[in-house]
C-alpha positions in Angstrom: -6.6 -36.0 -29.2 -3.7 -34.4 -27.3 -3.0 -30.7 -26.8 -2.7 -27.8 -26.8 0.7 -27.6 -28.5 2.6 -25.0 -30.4 4.8 -25.1 -33.5 8.0 -23.2 -32.6 9.2 -22.4 -36.1 7.5 -19.0 -36.4 8.8 -17.9 -32.9 12.5 -18.6 -33.1 14.4 -15.3 -32.9 17.7 -13.6 -31.8 16.5 -12.4 -28.4 15.4 -14.1 -25.2 13.2 -16.1 -24.6 13.0 -16.9 -28.3 16.7 -17.7 -28.9 16.9 -21.1 -27.1 14.8 -24.2 -26.7 14.7 -23.7 -22.9 13.6 -20.1 -23.3 10.9 -21.0 -25.8 9.7 -23.9 -23.6 9.3 -21.7 -20.6 7.4 -19.1 -22.7 5.1 -21.7 -24.3 4.4 -23.4 -21.0 3.5 -20.0 -19.5 0.8 -19.6 -22.2 -0.7 -23.0 -21.3 0.8 -25.3 -23.9 1.7 -28.9 -23.0 3.5 -29.8 -26.2 5.8 -28.2 -28.8 6.5 -29.2 -32.4 10.2 -28.5 -33.0 11.8 -27.4 -36.3 15.1 -29.1 -37.1 16.8 -26.6 -39.4 18.6 -24.7 -36.7 21.2 -26.7 -34.8 21.3 -24.1 -32.0 17.7 -24.9 -31.2 17.8 -28.7 -32.0 20.8 -30.6 -33.3 19.2 -33.1 -35.7 22.4 -35.1 -36.4 23.1 -35.5 -32.7 19.6 -36.5 -32.0 19.8 -39.2 -34.6 23.0 -40.6 -33.2 22.6 -40.1 -29.4 19.8 -41.4 -27.3 21.3 -39.5 -24.3 20.9 -36.2 -26.2 17.3 -37.0 -26.9 16.8 -38.0 -23.2 18.2 -34.6 -22.3 15.8 -32.8 -24.6 12.9 -34.7 -23.1 14.0 -33.9 -19.6 14.5 -30.2 -20.3 11.0 -29.9 -21.7 9.5 -32.0 -19.0 10.7 -29.5 -16.4 8.3 -27.1 -18.1 5.5 -29.6 -18.3 6.0 -30.0 -22.1 6.3 -32.9 -24.5 7.7 -33.1 -28.0 4.7 -33.6 -30.4 6.7 -34.0 -33.6 9.9 -32.9 -35.2 9.6 -30.9 -38.4 11.6 -31.0 -41.6 9.4 -28.7 -43.6 12.4 -26.8 -45.1 14.5 -29.9 -45.8 11.5 -31.8 -47.2 11.0 -28.9 -49.7 14.5 -29.6 -51.0 13.8 -33.2 -51.8 12.1 -32.0 -55.0 12.7 -28.5 -56.4 11.8 -27.4 -59.9 14.6 -25.3 -61.5 12.4 -22.3 -61.6 12.6 -22.2 -57.8 16.3 -23.1 -57.4 17.5 -19.6 -56.3 14.5 -19.0 -54.0 14.9 -22.4 -52.2 18.7 -22.2 -52.0 18.3 -20.3 -48.8 16.9 -23.4 -47.1 20.2 -25.2 -47.5 23.7 -24.7 -46.0 25.7 -22.0 -47.8 28.2 -24.6 -49.1 25.4 -26.3 -51.1 23.8 -23.3 -52.7 24.0 -23.3 -56.5 24.4 -27.1 -56.4 21.0 -28.7 -56.8 22.1 -32.3 -56.9 24.2 -32.0 -53.7 21.4 -30.0 -52.0 18.9 -32.7 -52.8 21.2 -35.4 -51.4 21.7 -33.4 -48.2 17.9 -33.0 -47.9 17.4 -36.8 -48.2 20.0 -37.4 -45.6 18.3 -34.9 -43.3 15.0 -36.7 -43.6 16.7 -40.0 -42.8 18.3 -38.4 -39.7 14.9 -37.2 -38.7 13.6 -40.8 -38.8 16.3 -41.9 -36.4 15.9 -38.8 -34.2 12.1 -39.3 -34.0 12.6 -42.9 -33.0 15.1 -41.9 -30.3 12.6 -39.4 -28.9 9.9 -42.0 -28.9 7.7 -40.1 -31.4 5.1 -41.7 -33.6 4.9 -39.0 -36.3 7.1 -36.6 -38.2 6.0 -33.4 -40.1 7.4 -32.4 -43.5 6.7 -31.0 -47.0 6.9 -33.1 -50.2 8.6 -30.6 -52.4 7.4 -30.0 -55.9 8.4 -30.8 -59.5 5.0 -30.1 -61.2 3.9 -27.0 -59.3 4.8 -24.5 -62.1 2.3 -26.4 -64.3 -0.6 -26.4 -61.7 -2.7 -24.2 -64.0 -3.2 -25.9 -67.4 -2.0 -23.2 -69.6 -0.2 -23.6 -71.8 -1.7 -27.0 -72.4 0.4 -29.6 -70.5 2.0 -32.3 -72.6 0.6 -35.7 -72.2 2.4 -37.6 -69.4 4.0 -34.6 -67.8 2.2 -34.8 -64.5 2.5 -38.6 -64.4 6.2 -38.4 -64.8 6.5 -35.7 -62.1 4.7 -37.9 -59.6 6.7 -41.0 -60.6 9.9 -39.1 -60.0 8.5 -37.8 -56.7 7.7 -41.4 -55.7 11.2 -42.5 -56.6 12.7 -39.9 -54.4 10.5 -40.4 -51.4 10.2 -44.2 -51.3 13.7 -44.8 -49.7 12.9 -42.1 -47.2 9.6 -43.6 -46.4 11.3 -47.0 -46.0 13.7 -45.4 -43.5 10.7 -44.1 -41.5 9.1 -47.5 -41.6 12.3 -49.1 -40.2 12.2 -46.5 -37.5 8.5 -47.1 -36.8 7.5 -43.5 -37.4 4.8 -42.1 -39.7 5.7 -39.3 -42.1 3.0 -36.7 -42.3 3.1 -34.4 -45.3 1.5 -31.0 -44.9 -0.9 -30.7 -47.8 0.1 -27.2 -49.0 0.0 -25.1 -52.1 3.5 -24.8 -53.5 4.0 -28.6 -52.9 3.0 -31.2 -55.4 0.9 -32.6 -52.5 -1.6 -29.7 -52.3 -5.0 -31.4 -52.2 -6.7 -34.8 -52.0 -6.2 -35.8 -55.6 -2.5 -34.9 -55.6 -2.1 -36.9 -52.4 -3.7 -39.9 -54.0 -1.4 -39.5 -57.0 1.5 -39.6 -54.6 0.2 -42.6 -52.7 0.0 -44.5 -56.0 3.6 -43.5 -56.8 4.9 -44.9 -53.5 2.9 -48.1 -53.6 0.3 -47.0 -51.0 3.2 -46.9 -48.5 1.8 -47.2 -45.0 4.2 -44.4 -43.7 2.9 -41.9 -46.2 0.4 -39.9 -44.2 -1.1 -36.4 -43.8 -0.5 -33.3 -41.7 -4.0 -31.7 -41.9 -4.0 -27.9 -42.0 -7.5 -26.6 -43.0 -6.2 -23.1 -43.8 -4.7 -24.3 -47.0 -7.9 -26.0 -48.1 -10.2 -23.0 -47.3 -8.0 -20.8 -49.6 -8.5 -23.4 -52.4 -12.3 -23.4 -51.8 -11.9 -27.2 -51.0 -14.4 -28.9 -48.6 -12.0 -29.4 -45.6 -14.6 -31.2 -43.6 -15.3 -33.8 -46.3 -11.5 -34.1 -46.6 -11.5 -35.6 -43.1 -14.3 -38.0 -44.0 -12.3 -39.2 -47.0 -8.7 -39.3 -45.6 -9.1 -39.6 -41.8 -7.3 -43.0 -41.9 -4.2 -41.2 -43.1 -4.3 -38.0 -40.9 -1.5 -38.2 -38.4 -0.9 -34.6 -37.5 -3.0 -31.4 -37.2 -2.1 -27.7 -37.5 -4.7 -25.4 -36.0 -4.4 -22.5 -38.4 -7.1 -20.2 -39.6 -7.7 -18.4 -42.9 -10.2 -16.2 -44.6 -11.3 -15.9 -48.2 -13.0 -12.6 -49.2 -13.2 -12.6 -53.0 -14.0 -9.3 -54.6 -14.8 -8.0 -58.1 -11.1 -7.4 -58.6 -9.4 -10.4 -57.0 -10.0 -14.0 -55.9 -8.2 -17.2 -55.0 -5.0 -16.3 -56.9 -4.7 -12.9 -55.1 -3.4 -10.7 -57.9 0.2 -10.9 -56.7 -0.8 -8.8 -53.7 0.8 -8.9 -50.2 -0.8 -11.0 -47.4 -2.8 -8.1 -45.9 -4.3 -7.0 -49.2 -5.1 -10.3 -50.8 -8.6 -11.8 -50.6 -7.2 -15.1 -49.2 -5.0 -14.6 -46.1 -4.0 -16.6 -43.0 -5.4 -15.6 -39.6 -4.9 -16.5 -36.0 -7.2 -19.3 -34.8 -10.8 -18.0 -34.4 -10.2 -14.8 -36.5 -10.9 -16.4 -39.9 -13.5 -18.5 -41.7 -12.5 -22.0 -40.7 -15.2 -24.0 -39.0 -13.0 -25.4 -36.1 -16.1 -26.8 -34.2 -16.8 -28.9 -37.3 -13.2 -30.0 -37.6 -12.7 -31.0 -34.0 -16.0 -32.9 -34.1 -15.0 -34.8 -37.3 -11.6 -35.6 -35.8 -13.3 -36.8 -32.6 -15.7 -38.9 -34.6 -12.8 -40.7 -36.3 -10.9 -41.0 -33.0 -7.9 -38.9 -34.0 -5.2 -39.7 -31.5 -2.5 -37.1 -32.5 -1.8 -33.6 -31.3 -3.6 -30.3 -32.0 -0.8 -27.9 -32.7 -1.2 -24.1 -33.2 0.8 -22.9 -36.2 0.7 -19.1 -35.9 0.6 -17.3 -39.3 -1.5 -14.2 -39.4 -1.6 -11.2 -41.7 -2.6 -8.9 -38.9 -2.2 -10.2 -35.4 1.1 -10.0 -33.5 2.6 -13.5 -33.1 2.9 -13.3 -29.3 -0.8 -12.4 -29.1 -1.7 -15.2 -31.4 0.3 -17.7 -29.3 -1.1 -16.4 -26.1 -4.7 -17.0 -27.4 -4.0 -20.3 -29.1 -3.8 -22.7 -26.2 -7.2 -21.6 -24.8 -8.7 -21.8 -28.3 -7.6 -25.4 -28.6 -8.8 -26.3 -25.2 -12.2 -24.8 -25.9 -12.6 -27.0 -29.0 -11.2 -30.3 -27.8 -13.9 -33.0 -27.4 -13.9 -35.7 -24.7 -15.6 -38.6 -26.4 -18.7 -39.9 -24.7 -18.4 -43.4 -23.2 -22.1 -44.2 -23.5 -25.1 -43.1 -25.6 -27.1 -40.1 -24.4 -30.3 -42.0 -24.5 -29.1 -45.1 -22.5 -31.3 -44.0 -19.6 -34.3 -44.9 -21.7 -33.0 -48.3 -22.9 -35.8 -50.9 -23.0 -33.5 -53.8 -22.2 -35.1 -55.8 -25.0 -33.6 -59.2 -26.0 -33.8 -61.2 -29.3 -37.2 -62.6 -28.6 -38.6 -59.2 -27.8 -37.1 -57.8 -31.0 -38.8 -60.5 -33.0 -42.2 -59.6 -31.4 -41.6 -55.9 -32.2 -40.9 -56.8 -35.8 -43.9 -59.1 -36.0 -41.7 -62.1 -36.5 -42.4 -65.6 -35.2 -39.5 -66.9 -33.1 
């Protein structure tokens, strides 16, 4: 595992040091981070089109970060990936993720999003990255709760269409030699293990269709996030270190009663402030030899982002596990050979 790293999306702002990549890099390095995950929806921070076309631009990005002792962990197209598949109920809400000229034009917006993902594949290759982070978008999410009763075939058709939309993108990432890691997230059609399996089937078990593991979203669904690693570890390519807590009451539970983040029973917290068993997670990932980055994604209903970022690097360092190179009881090894084993078992050799 590599780290600690920080996802920059939640920290970009209009004032220094948050208004430029160099400013953010110096600030992140000052808190002890050695990697940054870079959002690609703001050309002032990172020009995705230029990065896809120009290796020299990417070399300059790498050199600028290197001066701060930082690496790029992954690029992110969370906002653009969301626009690959948008149910009409969310058209107005998600229009803000697209350029102004495309708002109110769902077909053109989707085509732009697909192009953005393909540019991200090229940019990732030019940066020498192994993984890219994104969202799947959603066609079936308004029907996640089965009332009214869902018509037969509705969910199957939604995932078939999702597969048709994503397969050419996955092929572009395959050509670039980069894994696409979908953040498994409520609001996306890929929101748990079963929905990810549906998607894998729809894209023919595509080898580039992988997972960004964020346990906060699983805890808020009351899903066993440690068992998730046991089941899907072969597909986990990225990791957001984000905490959450779920405190159901006699008045509200998982769905939250339309309350704000502070009031709802389920809310995101800074790492270490919630209910997520990170010791268990880091142990499971070490057990399965996860080779990707551990990236803090700050989202907290209470704590200031700068405090959360300042604490995050040390939190990751305290949980990262250096794998043992020998068994703890090797000192007591008997040195037995095959013949001795036979004698111990009462076998004639």
